[in-house]
C-alpha positions as CSV (number, residue, x, y, z in Angstrom):
1,M,-169.4,-79.7,-29.5
2,G,-171.9,-78.2,-31.9
3,S,-175.2,-79.5,-33.3
4,A,-175.4,-82.6,-35.5
5,A,-175.6,-82.0,-39.2
6,P,-174.6,-83.6,-42.5
7,A,-171.1,-82.8,-43.7
8,T,-170.8,-80.3,-46.4
9,P,-169.8,-81.8,-49.8
10,G,-166.2,-80.9,-50.7
11,T,-165.0,-80.7,-47.1
12,L,-162.5,-83.0,-45.4
13,E,-165.3,-84.1,-43.1
14,H,-167.5,-85.2,-46.0
15,F,-164.6,-87.1,-47.6
16,L,-163.9,-88.9,-44.3
17,L,-167.5,-89.6,-43.2
18,E,-169.5,-90.3,-46.3
19,R,-168.4,-93.8,-47.5
20,Y,-170.7,-95.6,-49.9
21,F,-168.8,-98.8,-50.5
22,M,-167.7,-101.5,-48.1
23,Y,-164.8,-104.0,-48.7
24,V,-164.5,-107.5,-47.4
25,H,-161.4,-109.8,-47.7
26,S,-162.5,-113.4,-47.6
27,R,-160.5,-116.2,-46.0
28,A,-160.0,-117.7,-49.4
29,G,-158.1,-114.5,-50.4
30,S,-160.7,-112.7,-52.5
31,L,-161.6,-109.1,-52.2
32,W,-165.3,-108.2,-52.4
33,R,-167.0,-104.8,-52.7
34,G,-170.5,-103.9,-51.8
35,Q,-172.3,-100.7,-52.4
36,V,-174.1,-99.2,-49.4
37,H,-176.8,-96.5,-49.3
38,H,-177.7,-94.4,-46.3
39,A,-178.8,-90.9,-45.5
40,P,-175.9,-88.5,-44.7
41,Y,-174.6,-89.1,-41.1
42,P,-175.8,-86.4,-38.7
43,A,-172.3,-85.8,-37.5
44,Q,-170.9,-83.4,-34.9
45,R,-167.4,-82.6,-33.8
46,A,-166.1,-84.6,-30.8
47,E,-163.2,-84.2,-28.5
48,V,-160.6,-87.0,-28.0
49,E,-159.8,-87.3,-24.3
50,L,-157.3,-90.2,-24.6
51,C,-155.5,-91.6,-27.6
52,D,-153.0,-94.4,-26.9
53,E,-151.9,-96.0,-30.1
54,S,-148.7,-97.3,-31.6
55,L,-149.6,-98.0,-35.2
56,C,-148.1,-94.7,-36.6
57,A,-144.8,-95.2,-34.7
58,A,-144.6,-98.9,-35.9
59,A,-145.0,-97.7,-39.5
60,G,-142.3,-95.0,-39.0
61,I,-144.9,-92.1,-39.3
62,A,-144.5,-89.2,-36.9
63,R,-147.8,-88.2,-35.2
64,S,-148.9,-84.6,-35.6
65,A,-148.9,-82.3,-32.6
66,D,-152.3,-81.1,-33.6
67,P,-155.3,-82.6,-31.7
68,P,-156.9,-85.5,-33.5
69,L,-159.9,-84.7,-35.8
70,A,-162.9,-86.5,-34.3
71,H,-166.6,-86.7,-35.0
72,H,-169.6,-88.5,-33.6
73,A,-172.8,-89.6,-35.3
74,S,-175.8,-91.2,-33.7
75,G,-176.1,-93.5,-36.6
76,V,-178.3,-94.1,-39.7
77,D,-180.0,-97.1,-41.2
78,V,-177.8,-98.6,-44.0
79,E,-178.9,-100.7,-47.0
80,I,-176.2,-103.0,-48.3
81,F,-176.3,-104.3,-51.9
82,P,-175.0,-107.7,-53.0
83,L,-171.2,-108.1,-52.9
84,L,-169.2,-108.4,-56.1
85,R,-165.7,-109.9,-56.3
86,V,-163.1,-107.3,-57.4
87,A,-159.9,-109.3,-57.0
88,R,-158.7,-112.9,-56.2
């Protein structure tokens, strides 16, 4: 559904796709954050053929009647920097 290209800054797609931090919750209960670096994802729109989930209903959230927003990216190489503890 269209050609692959980086998301335009300031768009919903850019906000959803371009994440540059990762978070890890340890078994000991600490929260850790690590910065990541990668080229922008070469994303393109995708179509959801089947969506069977119950998380929204379990949380009391009504699902939208609009079709889900979906994208696909072939992938990029990611560099992960050392993790830093942000909470215990």
